[in-house]
N, C-alpha and C positions, 0 to 999 in steps of 0.2 A: 504495499501501502504507501502512494506516493504519499507526503505530507506538506503543507505549504503556510507557511509562517510569514505573515505583513507586519512588522513594526512600523510607525513612525519617529523617527530620528530628530532627535532634538539636537537645532541648526546652532610576587616578587618570590624572589625564593630565599629564605634564611632558614633561622633555626624553627619549628621547621620551614620549609614553602611556605611565601607566603598565600601564595596561589599557583595552581596546578600550572607550572608554563611549559610554553608549546616546544616540545626536547627538539622539532624540526627545524627552530631557527637559529640559523648559523650564529647568532649570538649568544647560545643560548650554549651548544654544540660541548664549545671547548670547556664550558664550567661543569658544567651535570655530568656529561660524557654518559649520556643514554645506553650505550650500545653496551656498558659495564651496571647497568643498573640489574640487581638482583630480587625482584619482588616488587610491590605500588608502593610507592611516593607518598602520605599524605600529608597534607598542606593545612596552613591556619585554619581556612577556608570550611576544611571538610571535620578537621577536627571540634571547631566551634560548634557545625551544622548538627553532629555528629552525637554532641555531649545534651546539646539542644535536645533531640530526638528523644534520647533516651531519659532527659528529667521530663519533657510533655507527656511523654509515655503514660511513667511515672504521675502525672500530676491528672493526669484525666484518667485512669482510674483509680485514682482514690479521690477524686469528686465525677461519680461517673454520673449519665447525663438519663440513666433509664435503668433498671438493676440487672439486666443479664448482661452491661457492656462490658467487651471484652477488646484488646486489640493484639495479634501476634506482635513480637517481640523485634523483630525485623521490619516492622508498620516504616513509611516513608513519611515525613513529615507532613506532605499531602494527603498520604492516608490515614496517618492520623488525624487530620483536622475534617476528613471527608465521613469519616467512622463519629466523630463525634456530632459536629455538625451537618449531618446530613450530604449525601454527591452532590446538590444542585448549590450547596452554598462552597464562596469564593475563596480559596486559599491565598488569595493574591498579597494582600496586606500582612497576614500572618508571616506567608514568604520573606516578603519586603521588613518585617522589621527581624526575621534571625537574620536575613544576606547584612542590616545597617550594621548588627553586630558586627558578625564577621568580618563584615568593609573596617571597621574603627579597630579590628582587630588586626586585618591588614596594614594598613593605614601609619600604623607603627610601624614599618617596614619603608613606607615611602616616606613619612612627615620630618623634613629636615631638624626637628626638636626631641624626634624618639630614636631612627634607627639608629642613628652613633651612638646613643646613651648607654653603657654598658649598665646601670642601673635598670633599663630597660628589656635590653638584649640578652640578659644572664651571662653578660662576661667580663671578662678577666679580674674574677674573683673579688665582687659587688655583690653577694649575695645579701649582707646588710643590708645594702642602701636600697637593690630590690625590695625586700622585704617592707623597707621601712615607706617609700612610694606606693605599695598595695595596701597597708595597715592604713596609710594616709587619703589614699583613695577611698578605701570601702567608706565611710560613712558620708564621702559626697554620694555612692552611688543611694544610698538609702536616702540622703536628703532631697534628692532631685526626684523619688518615691513617690515618698509620704510626704512631703514638705510641699516640696515645691507644682507636683504633677508633673514634669517634665521629662517625658516618658526618652523621649530622643537626645536627652542630653546625658541619659542613665544609659542606653544602650550608648551610648561614644564612650562611656566615663567603663562599661564592663566590656567592651570588646579588648579596652586597652589595657585592660587589669586580667582578660582572658591569657593574650599576647603575653605577657611577663609570666604567670603562672604555665603557659605551655612550654616556652623558652627556658625554662626552669629544666625539664625531665631531658628536653632534647642537648643542651650547653651543660650541664653540671656533672657531678659524676656521680648519683644518686643513684642510679640504675648499677654500676660498675662498682658498687659497694654491698651491693645484694640485696638492695631493698624491693620487695615484688609486691607493695603497694605506694598508696599513695602519701604525701607530708601535710597531713589533715589542716596543720595550723598555718599556711605559705598562703599571705595574704593578708590572715585572720587578727585580728586584734589580741594581741592578750597572748598573744602565743609566738615561739620562736622558731627556729629554726636546727636548733641540737649544735651539735662538733661541727664549726666551721675552722678552714686549714688555717690556721695562723701566717703572716707574712714572712718567716724565716720554713716553715716547715714544707717541706720536697711531697709532691702529692703522685709525677708523675716519674716513670723512667721513659728511656729515648723509644724510636719506634725503626724497625728494620730500617725505612727510609723515610723522609720528611712527607711524603706526597704519599696516597693511596690508603691502601686497608693496614690497620693498627690491630694489636693485642695483645693484652695482657700487660699493660702500663700504667697502671692504677696502682700505685702502694697499698698494700694490705693495712688498715687501722688507721689511715689518713682521715685529717678530717676535709668535710664536706667542701667543694671547691668545684670553681669553674673554669673555661680556656681563657688564656689572652688572645686577643685577635688584631692584628695588625694590618694596616690598609693604605697605600694612599689613595687621599682624597682632600683635595680642598679645606674643602667645609664642615668633613669631620675628622681634619687633623687633631684640633683639642681638644674631643671627648676619646681620640686612643688613650689604654693605660699600656703602656711599653711593657714589655712582658722581662721581670725580673730575672739575673743575672744571674741568680744560684743551679742552675741547671738542673730543678726538678720540679719545675710548676711546669703546668700540661698549657699547650695550645688550642685552638678553638681547631685548628687544620682546615687542611683542603687548599685546591685550587687557589684563592682569594686573600689568605693566610699566609701575611710574610712574616710571621713569628713561630710557623712552623720550621722553619730550618734553623731558630735557635735553641741548642737542649734544655727542656727535652725537647728532641726533635718527635715529627707526627701530630696527629692533633685526637681529639678525642667527642666532637662533633655525630648527632648521628640524627642531625636534617634528614637527609636520603638517602637512598637504598641506593648511592654509586656511590664507589671508596675513592674517584679520585676530588667530588666533594665532601663525602662525609668520612673518615680513616673508621667510627665506628658502626659505620653503615646496617653491620649484622644484626645491631641493637636498636635498629628505629621501630622494628613493629612493635617494643615492649615498651619506649618510649612515647610512641604513638595512643597507645592504647592506658596508657600513668594517665598524660595528657590530656587524654577527656574523662580520665574518671575525677581526676583532679577538677576538669572543668565542672563534669557536672555536679560534683560535692557545694562547688564553691558558688552555684547556683540554686543548691537546696539550702545552702545558707542563707540565702537572698533571699527566699520564698518562704522562711519559718521568719525572717527578719520582717519581711515587709504585707503576709498574710494570701490570702487566694485571689481577691478582687484584684490587687495592685499585680499582680504579678501577669491574671489576664490582660492587664492594659498594659506591661510591658510587653507583652507581645501579642497585643491586635489582636488578641483571643474572644472571638466574638461573633453573632451567628449575625448577617444581614449587613446591607449595607447603610453608609451612612445618606438620609436625603436632605440633598441640601438644595434650599432657592433662594434664586437673589431676584428683589420683583421692586419695579418699579411704582410707586405710590402714588404718581400723581394724578389732577383732576380728571385728564382724560381714560386712566385704566380700571374703571370700578368693573366692567365684563369680566376683563384679564383676572382682575383679585376675586372674583367671583368664582370665576371658574378655578383656580385652586384653591378656593376652600372647599369646593365639590370634592375632589379629586385628592388632598389631604383626607378630608371625614374617611370616604372609600381605605386609602391605604391605613391609616389608622384602625380602622377595624378590623381589617382580613391581611394585614404584613406583619414583617418585627424588623421593626427595625431598631438598631441600635442605639445611632446618633441624630437628631434633627436639627437640623441647619434653619435657620430663617433670617435672611438680612434683606430689607427694605428701605429702598434711596430714595430720595426725592431733589429738593431744590431751592435752598443748597444742604439739606441736613444728609445724613446717612446713620441708620442703623435705627434703635440699639440692637444688637447682633443677640439671638437667641438662638442658646445651643445647649440641649436638653435631651436627654434621655427618656423623660416623661411625655408621653406620645399625649396626655393628654394637657399639658402646656404650653406642647406646640400647637396644639389644635386652637386653642385660646388664639396664643399667640399669632397664628392665623387668620382666625376670624374676627381680632381685632383694628386688623388691617383695614383702611377704606380713601376712598381716591381722594385728595385734596392738594392744592396749591400749586405750582411748576407755573404753566402759560405760555414761557419762553420757547418750549418745543425741547432744548438739548437738557437734558439733566444727570446726577452724577452717578453712572454706568460704572465708568472703571474706579472707582472708590469702592462702590457696593462691592462691585466682583471682588476687590482686594480684600474686601471685610470678610468675604462669603468663604476667600483662598485660605485664609489664614484659618478657619477654622476647621476646613472642610481633612478629613482624613485620604495619606496619597492610594491613588487608585480609584478615587471616586469618580462621583458624577455633578456636575451643578447646574440648576436649569434656570437662565435668565429669560425671566418678563418685560419688555420694557416695548413701546412704542414712541420713541423716541433718539434723538442721537445723543452722544456720546459730549460733556461737553468738557470732560475731564484728561483731555485725548493725551495729558503729557503723563498720567498714567500708566499709558494702555505697553509699552516696552516693557516695563518692568512687571506686569501682568501678567502677560502671554509666559514671559523665562518662568515666573513662578509656578504658573499653572503646567510648563511645559516639565519642570523641574520636581513635583508633585507627581506627574502622570495622572494630571486631571481633565478628564471631557469637560470643556463647556458648550452646553446646545444653549440656543438664543433662538427665543421665538419672540419673532418682530411682528407687531400688526399695526398698519398705517398709520406709518412714520411719520415723526411731523420733521422737515429739516429745515438748518438755518447754516449758512454759509459763514462759520469763522477757522484761524489758522488750528484752533485746538480742539476742533468738535470734531469727531470721529463717526461716520454713519455705518451703510452699511456695506460695503469695502470694508473697512476696516473689522466690524464683525464677522464677515466670511472669514479673515484672514485669522480670528481668535478660533473660529469655529475648524477651519484649515489646521490649524496650527497645535491642536489640545485633540483632535478626532474625534469632535463633535459634530455639531449639523447648527446652519442657520437654516430655520424655519418662517418663512415669510407669510404671514396674513393679514385677512381680514378680522374685524373686531367676531364679526359671527362666524367664524368657527374657533375662536380661541377656545370654547370649552370641548369643542374637540379634539385639539392639540395637543393641550394640558392634560392627557390621557397616559403621553409619556411616561411624563415623570413617575409612573409609579412602576415601571418598567424595568425589573433587571436589579429590584430594590435586594432582594432574597436571593438570586442566581448567581455563580461563578459564567460573568459575561466574556465572550473574547470577540473581536472582530475577524472576520472569514477577508471581506472586501469593501474597500472606500476608496472612491473618486469623487474627484473635486471640481468644480469650475470646468463641465464640461459641455461640449452641446452635439446633435444632431446622435446617428445612430452610435449603441455600443453595445456589443455581445460580450460577457465575461461568464467562464465556466467558476463554476460554487462547488468545490470539493463537499460532502458532508460525512462524513468516516463515523466510525461507531461512538465515538467517543461525543456525541453531538444527541442531547437531549431533543431540543428544540430550535429554529433559527429564525430571526427576523430582518425584511427585508423593510431600510427604507430610503424614499425616495421624495427630495425638496424640488421643489421648484415647477413650470408646467408641462406638461407630459402630453405627448401623443402617442405613446403605445408603450408596453411596460407585460415584456408575456415572460411567465416563468416557466421550464419544463423539467420534469424530473427525471429520473431514468430510465423510468419508464414508458418516458413519449408523454404522459398524461402535460397538457397545457393547463398555464392558469394566469387569466388576463387582469395583472393587479389594479387593470382600471375598471372592472366590473365590480363596484362595491358589493351588489344584490346578488351574483354568482359568489362570490369568493363566502358570504355570510350564510349561503345555503352550503356551501362544502366542507364534508366532515373532516377534522383536523386542521381546519385551517379558521386564525383567530385575525379578526378585523377593530385591529387596536385604534388607527387612526386613520380617515380617509375622505382631504377637502382639495381642493381644488390648485392646492398649492406644494401637500404633502400629503403622502403615504405610508400608513406604517403596516405589515399584514404579518404576523407570526404564524409560522408552520408545523405543528405539534406531531413526536413521533412522524418524524419524515426516514421518507426511504434512502436509504446510503446509497452512495454513491455521486459521481459528477452531475450535478444539476445544471443549468442553462440558464440566464436570465439576459432579455434583450430589452431596452429602452432606447426609445426616440423624442427627440425634442425639437425644440424648433431654437428654444434660448437656450438660456447655460441652467445646468440644472446637477446635482450631485446625489452620488446614492452610496450605502453603505449597507452590510447584510452582519448582522451580530449572531450571534448561536451559546446556547449553553453547555456547556463544553467540562469535562474535567482535565482540558489541557489547557496549557497557557504559557504566556514566554514574557519573562522580563530582559532586557537587553540595555547596557552600558558600551561607550568606548574609552578603552583604556589603551596608554603607550607603555610602550617595553623598555626600563630599564636597568640593563644590566653592570651593572655600577658595584664595589661593594660598598658598604658591609651584605646588604643583602638585595640583591638583584629581586625583581616585581615585577608586577602590571601596575600602573598609576593610574585611576581611573582620573579620567578626566573632569573638572569640574564646569560648569557652563555647558556654552556649544561649540560641538568640534570645529575646529580647522580643515577649513578644504584645502584638498591638495597633499593631503597628509596622510601617511600610512597608522592606519590605529590596529589595536586587537578588537573585532567584539566581543564582550561579556555576553554569554547566553546562556539566564535561567532556564530548563523547560520544568514546568510547573506540573507534575502529574505524570510525565514521561511513563513511569513504569508503569503504571495505569492506564495509559491510552496506549500502551507495546509500540512506541517507538524505536524503530530498527535499527536507524540511521537518520544520517544529516547531509548532503550532500553538494549543495548548494548553495550561496548567497547573493543575492539579486538587489542593486539600489534601483529602483521606480520611482520616477516623480507623478505628481497626483493626480495622471490623468491615466497610468499606466506604464508607461513609455518608460524601459530599461535602458539604466546610465550604466551602469555595473553588473560584470557576473563575475565572480567567485566561486571558485570550483573548494569543497572540505570532503577529506577523508578521512578525519578523525573520527573516535572512537564517540557513540551519545554518552553522556554522564551528566549528572544538576548541573552542572556549570559547563561551557566547554568554553575554550579562547579563538576565536576565529581571526587569523590574518586579513586584513581587507586590503583592496588595492585603494588607491588616495580617495578621497571624501568628494563628493563631483562641488562645484560653487553656485550652487541652489540648490532651493529645498529637496528633499527626496524622503521617501521610505526605504522599508528593509521588507524583503521578502527572503525565509529560510527555509528550505526546500530538503523535503527527503522520504522516508515510508513508515510506515506500520507495519504491521505482520499481516493486517486483513487484506491492506492490500491497495487501500480507498485512499485519496491525498487527502489532506490537511491542510487550512489557510487560515492564518488568524495574525490580528495585527495590534501591536501596540502604540509605538512613538513616533514625533515627526521630526525633522529637522527645521531650523527656521536659518539658513547660510547666509 
């Protein structure tokens, strides 16, 4: 089965490896010597995700959703989430929360303030300093969770502590001294590390060679120690601790460590399964397992300190999506407000929503924002809205959206209702950038727009750009149809929704293929604009005329969500699996999007390879990636085991009309996370398509991000 994932794009190795480096890259081959690797190398991302997976499973079993709840010990993060919250619930925010902890862990190998510090990296016999830093950070983590409720800050702090905890096991002599369990007091206030080697104490003897495999080079009975690591780097020079000339101190070892040539020669690091990078490569598996156990233990200590509810918030563990509405309340919006009230009443009555967000905007006022988990409080706030003020047309659209974005969780949806231009256009660029960073889709429902021409006023063109840039829609309508269109705000509140196809600002006839694979429970077609034809055919050749509302409503398995002269949304329940075809024709511009409820999802980021010492790593880009630059595409496949993805073989960069700009072959293995080397990025906005196969033979195609280059 071939699958096809479409992503909208926004325009390292150490102890352990920070990330799973692409060993085919010429800059990596001489460092890791992949041909010498014996077994699988575990990186910081894997260690973190595995530790969290074990911890979450125990948490779910201790707090079951039903008496007979059980999940097998090997269940993945996605499988755990689906078992607990249901197969149609979206694990994306949960996976993103876990990944953000892992990313903060990895960032300790790329940040100039952390990557060189021996007390962070467990180098240069700085164990007392490492423990002091961990102990000092522990109350900061608790304060972020218990007092500030700043869970993103807590994840960042937690990831940094995980980094040092994991480094301890691959950089110290703990395992070589015969320990088979973890050091439970590591990083915990009131605990110490036991007997540490003194300044004059010998710990190591020389290996047969300064490079390559080394064994039996730890003196029995010596105190706990870590290796010295010397390298040439102008920025890191002030952090390097020179190896003492006693002849009995250990080195980190490996191809990048200059101290490995000083007595005692060789090294002790267990970062990888490659002898040219890790002299104690044969202990890597032991170090990885203890690192996972220690990370798991530390998280359990945090759980006991903060309680179950705060723990859920730390990992974004809740069912359902946030319902986020941003609405113009000026004098001409009475019909729109009533339509939203009607829809919110239905959602509150029939859906499970974890977080409700409401931001009214007027002129000149914005807010107050309502952010609550109480459905009645939200409903009361919506019912309290009334149309008033305004009169000059343009309103504070961008300020209202900015406020809504700050409250909306990552990977959420915001629905904006207005009938006017935005007069605060100076905020537009920052608002679009924030939406892209948070992967929030913004849909604008625009009715009977009132226009006024000044340089800071934004209108239809800018609203279209907002929708295109975030993967949302611009729906232009008249007041008569607002109540019909408003029904879309309830769609996807409780489900794991992915996008199969997205085309914008197209004209004329277009035909697209829609691979409906067996992970899809239902899918929905949305078309904005005035169209003359919209015909959908399933794999049997059965045709559905999307312009014929009556026929659609009479067809079993078809649900008409909205159907007006400028917008239609039609859902197909329990569809036949295989390749469907959609053909659309229109005289003017239109956009189409096809989304589905699926167990498979896809996260994507760009990263640059930094092979320099002390810690080769992938450094994620912050902000928009640069044009004509070669990156690594970090791909996270959510639910790939459940969907039986067997390979990924192609990456394509395409523009919003679907034209292919770049085509990149990939022959690597499928994993939770993959790094795919790209061609130079195009110099204008593009999407990413990821193609491959799943076991049943049906293509897949999903969408996520976009770039504004």
